Structures are given as C-alpha cells and as structure tokens.
C-alpha positions as a Python dict, from the first residue, in 0.01 Angstrom:
ca = {
    (1, 'M'): (0, 0, 0),
    (2, 'T'): (-266, 153, -221),
    (3, 'P'): (-588, 284, -68),
    (4, 'D'): (-788, 8, -238),
    (5, 'L'): (-576, -263, -77),
    (6, 'A'): (-585, -85, 257),
    (7, 'Y'): (-964, -68, 242),
    (8, 'A'): (-979, -435, 142),
    (9, 'A'): (-759, -527, 438),
    (10, 'L'): (-982, -318, 664),
    (11, 'G'): (-1285, -498, 522),
    (12, 'L'): (-1131, -840, 579),
    (13, 'V'): (-1032, -766, 938),
    (14, 'S'): (-1359, -597, 1030),
    (15, 'G'): (-1562, -875, 867),
    (16, 'F'): (-1359, -1136, 1053),
    (17, 'L'): (-1409, -966, 1389),
    (18, 'V'): (-1779, -917, 1331),
    (19, 'G'): (-1808, -1279, 1216),
    (20, 'L'): (-1642, -1398, 1536),
    (21, 'A'): (-1875, -1191, 1754),
    (22, 'H'): (-2186, -1273, 1549),
    (23, 'F'): (-2145, -1648, 1544),
    (24, 'A'): (-1998, -1680, 1894),
    (25, 'S'): (-2305, -1506, 2038),
    (26, 'L'): (-2528, -1755, 1859),
    (27, 'R'): (-2464, -2019, 2128),
    (28, 'R'): (-2580, -1784, 2402),
    (29, 'L'): (-2879, -1677, 2195),
    (30, 'T'): (-2983, -2036, 2136),
    (31, 'A'): (-2956, -2111, 2508),
    (32, 'L'): (-3179, -1815, 2587),
    (33, 'Y'): (-3443, -1932, 2340),
    (34, 'L'): (-3433, -2289, 2471),
    (35, 'E'): (-3453, -2184, 2836),
    (36, 'G'): (-3761, -1978, 2763),
    (37, 'R'): (-3688, -1761, 3066),
    (38, 'A'): (-3573, -1450, 2884),
    (39, 'P'): (-3746, -1425, 2546),
    (40, 'K'): (-3718, -1045, 2539),
    (41, 'K'): (-3346, -1063, 2606),
    (42, 'A'): (-3306, -1320, 2329),
    (43, 'V'): (-3492, -1103, 2080),
    (44, 'V'): (-3284, -798, 2173),
    (45, 'L'): (-2962, -997, 2137),
    (46, 'Q'): (-3075, -1127, 1798),
    (47, 'L'): (-3154, -776, 1678),
    (48, 'L'): (-2820, -646, 1803),
    (49, 'R'): (-2633, -925, 1625),
    (50, 'L'): (-2805, -853, 1296),
    (51, 'A'): (-2774, -476, 1333),
    (52, 'L'): (-2399, -503, 1395),
    (53, 'V'): (-2345, -709, 1081),
    (54, 'A'): (-2566, -477, 877),
    (55, 'L'): (-2386, -170, 1010),
    (56, 'V'): (-2042, -305, 926),
    (57, 'L'): (-2147, -419, 580),
    (58, 'F'): (-2313, -84, 516),
    (59, 'G'): (-1991, 90, 617),
    (60, 'L'): (-1791, -132, 386),
    (61, 'V'): (-2022, -71, 92),
    (62, 'Q'): (-1945, 298, 131),
    (63, 'L'): (-1578, 211, 67),
    (64, 'G'): (-1649, 12, -248),
    (65, 'A'): (-1701, -335, -387),
    (66, 'L'): (-1359, -477, -297),
    (67, 'P'): (-1382, -388, 74),
    (68, 'L'): (-1737, -525, 82),
    (69, 'L'): (-1630, -856, -71),
    (70, 'A'): (-1332, -874, 164),
    (71, 'G'): (-1566, -807, 456),
    (72, 'A'): (-1799, -1085, 345),
    (73, 'L'): (-1501, -1320, 320),
    (74, 'G'): (-1391, -1216, 669),
    (75, 'L'): (-1741, -1289, 799),
    (76, 'V'): (-1725, -1641, 654),
    (77, 'L'): (-1376, -1695, 797),
    (78, 'G'): (-1497, -1582, 1139),
    (79, 'R'): (-1779, -1834, 1115),
    (80, 'E'): (-1534, -2110, 1033),
    (81, 'V'): (-1325, -2031, 1340),
    (82, 'V'): (-1630, -2039, 1568),
    (83, 'V'): (-1762, -2362, 1416),
    (84, 'R'): (-1427, -2538, 1451),
    (85, 'R'): (-1396, -2423, 1811),
    (86, 'A'): (-1747, -2549, 1887),
    (87, 'R'): (-1671, -2888, 1732),
    (88, 'R'): (-1358, -2923, 1945),
    (89, 'E'): (-1556, -2842, 2260),
    (90, 'S'): (-1829, -3097, 2195),
}
C-alpha cells in the first residue's frame, strides 16, 4: 500500500470515529441544554466536541488533501450511523 493510500485510510477511519463520537454526544448535549440545570457543562461539552473535530481535521490537513477529504467522508459516514441508530431507537 502506498503512503498516500495509507494516509487516506487513516483519514477515513479517524474521521469515522470522530464522527461517531461527535454526533453521538449531541444527544447528551441537547439534553443538558433542555434541562437547564448544567449550562456550563453543556458549553464545555460543546467546545470539546468542536475542538476534537478541529484537531483531527487539522492533523489530517498536515497529511495532505486526500487524507483530509477521506476524513471528511468518514465524518459524514459516522453521522449517518448515529442518525440511523437514533431513528431505530425512536
């Protein structure tokens, strides 16, 4: 496997895992905002979610355009998994 393909695979997997974590935590974040009991905790969680995605994408951009695009695709795929799971649960 060439380094470009290896980096693209790394981007896809890391984007997918970050997408799963990012969108799965959205349910908990929404509950915290709606409860109104822990607004500071909700803001911290929101900032952590966004920082994690930004950090991973920044790391992928250091590897090149192909890993970055693969990471973005992985992020979208992770979202799809979380959305489908949420639809099944409701």
